[in-house]
N, C-alpha and C positions, 0 to 999 in steps of 0.2 A: 505495501503500501505507501509504501513512501519515496517510492519510487516513481509511483501512477502522481502525488502529491507532488516532487519535482518537476514533473513532463511538463504540469500542468501553471506551474508558477514561471516554471522555467526555472534549470539550475543556476545562473549567474546573477542569477535574482535574489536569490533564498542569501539573507546577509545574516543569520543567528536561526535558532530552532532548541526550545524545552521542552521536557513535557514532565509530566506526573503521572499519578494511575489516570487522570480522568480526561486527561485536555494534552491537547501537541497546541504550543506558539510556535507560529512559522515567525516574524522578523522581515517581509524584504525590502529592500531600496527602491523598487514601484511598485504601490501597492494601483496603481491605474490598470492596470497589466490584465489583473483579476476585475475591473468594471464589462470588460473586453468578454472577455469569457467566463462571467457570472453565471450564467444560466446554464448552459452545458457545462461547466466545470464540477459544481453541484449535483446534476446524471452519473457526469462518471465516476466519482465520489462514492453517491453511492451503492453504483454496480460493481465497483473497488471493494469499499467494508461486504453485501455480502458476499462476495464471490469471498472472500479470507473467513468467513465467520463463518461457511462449506467444508472447511480444511477441516 
């Protein structure tokens, strides 16, 4: 799932990543990219999550 997230937001756009038991925080260099990809990104993220849960 982490590769999917990195591909969606762009590897070079990730400034930092932190996590705890329930959340993943990604700090981006350019958040405008998310506005462009937002609708398709959430659909893809849900598919990745469901796929990983089935394993």
